[in-house]
C-alpha positions, 0 to 999 in steps of 0.5 A, a space after each residue: 076346153 069342153 063346154 057346158 051342154 044346154 039343159 032345160 033347167 039351170 041352178 046358177 051359183 049366183 045366190 039368187 035364183 033357181 031356174 030363172 033370171 032375177 027380175 030386171 027391175 032389181 039387180 043382184 047387188 041390191 038384194 042386201 038381205 040375201 047378200 048378208 045372210 050367209 053368215 048365219 052359218 059361216 063354219 058350214 059355208 067354209 067347210 062345204 063351198 068348193 075352192 077355186 082352181 090352183 091354175 086360177 090363183 096362179 094366173 091371177 097372181 103371175 098377171 099382177 105386178 106384185 103381191 098386194 091383193 085386196 079381196 072383196 067380199 072375202 066371206 070366210 076366207 076361202 080364196 083369200 087363204 088360197 091367195 095367201 099361200 100363193 102370194 103372201 099379202 091378202 087383205 079381205 073386205 067383208 060386210 058380214 062380221 060373222 063371216 069376217 070373224 071366221 076369216 080372221 080365225 083362219 088367218 086372213 086380215 079383214 076389215 068390215 065394210 061394203 066395197 063401195 063404202 070402205 075407206 082404202 085410207 090411201 093404201 094401193 094394191 096390185 090385184 082386186 079379187 072377188 070370189 063369187 061375190 062381185 054380183 053383190 057389188 054395184 058393177 060401176 061403183 065397184 070398178 070405180 073403187 078398184 080403179 082408185 085402189 090399184 096401182 098402174 098395171 094392177 089387175 081387177 079380177 072377180 070370178 065366179 063359179 058356174 055349175 049345173 048339176 044333173 036335171 034330176 037334182 035341179 028339178 027336185 030342187 026347183 019343184 020343192 022351192 016353189 012349193 015352200 016359197 011360191 011367192 019368192 021374187 026369183 020365182 017370178 023372174 025372167 025366162 029360164 036360161 038355156 044352160 048355166 053358163 048362158 044364165 051367167 053371161 048377163 052377169 058377166 056382161 055387166 061386170 065388163 060394162 062396169 069396167 068400161 064405163 069407168 075407164 082406167 082400165 084395158 079391155 076386159 076379158 074372160 079367163 075360163 077354168 073347167 073342172 069337176 068334183 064328185 059329191 056324195 049325197 050328204 056332202 051335196 045336201 050339207 052345201 045346200 043350205 048355204 045357196 042364197 035362195 035357202 038361206 032365208 027358209 024356215 027350218 021346216 021348209 029347208 028340210 022339205 027342200 033337202 029331202 026332195 033333192 035327197 031322194 032325187 040323188 038316192 035314185 041316182 045311186 047316191 052321189 053325183 058329179 058337178 061340172 064346174 066352170 070358174 070364170 074370171 072377168 078381168 082387166 088391167 089397170 091402165 098406166 095412164 092417170 085415171 080421172 074418175 067420172 064426174 056425177 051429173 049435177 
């Protein structure tokens, strides 16, 4: 499959950064205020966020022992509806009641909770998935909960979009964001990532490490799906307010950021094509009896 070339700046679609990695002192799942900020405009989120490749959905369904799917952080139900169409049985878990309400209106069954605190009430599933949401879950506690609710042979399969707009667009966003929010924690993060995919490898490694730490799974692997989508200027600007770093900006500051990015897209001819890589970090639940790890006294 084609690779993403290195660029001097990135826009990891991780809801938590522009050019730089978040500070290592605080992991993404600890940014609860940002994690629960997307419901402020659930309709826009559902309208503008990209769907997931059909091949990804089909592969997860085919690799699972049955049709029962648990969707962690289901949001407005974007991937849940895709899995419903492919397998027919999906339960969503979503901590934001506004997002959950939207998902229910779209035909998805949803229970409101964080995954770590959710009560499975003895229910079991054939797959646990998460569409661009597992970074808000503690990687060890989340893997442990997945091991508890998966049937033997079931599959844990969180997946994330990785994308990298053209440097002109990324630079315009980064510069405007630094102007309007110079004290934002992500502006004080680590060194710039070499590419969007490189920037995500730390996240993917943490997901895999969490799976290994709790046991009860086979060795994690990555499945990669490359695709493209073209956007008009207005389509891209319509999606931008759903990015985690922008959901909490005051309206005047958000307007300034959008104007800067819009001018950059205008200078490029009024449209852009985004190369996406959607990566699944996945492992199969072992057939042996799993004993939860004990906490140290």
